[in-house]
N, C-alpha and C positions, 0 to 999 in steps of 0.2 A: 156795671162792674164786672160782670161775668167774663166778658171778652178781655178785659184788662188782666184779671187774675189768671186767665188761661195762657197768657204769653209766657215765653221763656224768659228767665232772668237776664240772660245774655251777658252777665258780668259776675264779679265777686267769687265767693266760694262755691256757688252752685249755678254756674252759667247755664247748664242744661236743664235744670229743674224749672218748673213753672213758678210764676209768682205765687200762686196758690199753694204749691208744695212748700215753698220757703215760709210763707205766712203760717201755714199749719204746723210745720215741723220745727221751725226755729224762729219763733216770734221776736225774741230779742234781736236777732240778726236782721230780720225784716225791718224792724223799727230803726236799727242802727243805719242801715243802708238808706232808708227813707229820709232820715234827718241829716245824713252826712254826704250823700251823693246827689249833687244838684240836678243832674239829668233825670235820675230816677224820681226825685221829689217833684220835679216839674211835670213829668208824665203822670204821676199819681194825682197831682193837683188838677191837672186838666181833666182826667177821667172822673175824679171825685166831683168836680164842679158840674160836669156834664150829667153825672148821675143825680146830683141834687136838683138840677134844672128839670129833669123829667118827673120828679116826685110831685104829687098833688099838693102837699103841704110843706111849708118851709119853716114851721115853728120848731124851736130848739128841742123840745121834749120828743116831738115826732121824729125829728132827724136822728136823735140819739137812739131811739127805738129801731129805726131803719138801719142804722150802722150796726147795731147788735144783731139784727136779723140776717144781715149779709154775712157777718162773722159766723153765725150759727150754721148758715148754709155752707160756708166754706169748710168749716171744721167737721160738720156732720153731727147729728143728734147724739150719737153714742159718745163721741169725744167730749162734747159739751157736758153730757151727763157725768162722765168720768171726772172732768175738771170741777164741776159743781159738787160732786161727791167729796172730792179732796178738800174743797172749801168748807163744806159742812164738818168734815173731820177736824179741821183746824179751829173752826169756830167753837165746836164742842170741847175741844182740848183747852182752849183759852177761857171758856165760860162753862165749867162742868156743872154748875148749879142751874144753868138755863139751857140745857141741851136742846138742840133742834132735832127733829125727826130725821133719822138717817136716810129715809126714802122720800124726803121732801122733793117734790117735782119742781125743777127749776122754772117751769113756765109760770108758776104762781108768784114768782119773785121778779119777773121781768118789769122794767120801769113802768110802763103804762098799764100793767096788769097786776100790780102787786096786791095780792089778796090774802097772803099768809099772815097769821097773827104772830109776829116776831118782835122781840124787844128792839128798841131803837138802835142800840149799839150794833147789834147783829144785822139790822136792816142796812146800816151804813157799810158794813163789811161786804154785804151782798151787792149793794149799789156800786161799791168800788170795783168789785169783781166784774160787773157788767160793763162799766166804763173802760176797764182795761181790756176786756175781751173784744169790744167793738172795733170795727175797722177804724183806723186813725182818721181824725178830722184835721184837714190842713187848710189853713187860711192865710196863705202867703200872698203877697201883692203881686200883681202882674209885673214882670220885668222885661 
């Protein structure tokens, strides 16, 4: 996926930016282009399938974790920590009687490594965060 994300967008609002730059700076726009632009979606799908093929395991939980890892690499550790910190702020605001530690390390909440002692509702919010952060999974049929 590294080669794919290093390519220039070549279209849309940011034709000169790399796909990685668009993914990292404007994720809603990246997702919009991915789902509305047929050419872009087909290219992503081809690269996504090739990436999956080279993985040693094809099990869904493993694939989800790998998609998250790619996203973390693209965004960078500092950005992920910043986003995760904002998530903790929101969770603590919504459930003031069950506050999470503000310096909770995101790595203990990753899907296959979840070791934090957190109430189920908050676990679900964190799980949703990781699902949203992961690179998109595309399963379109061959055309």
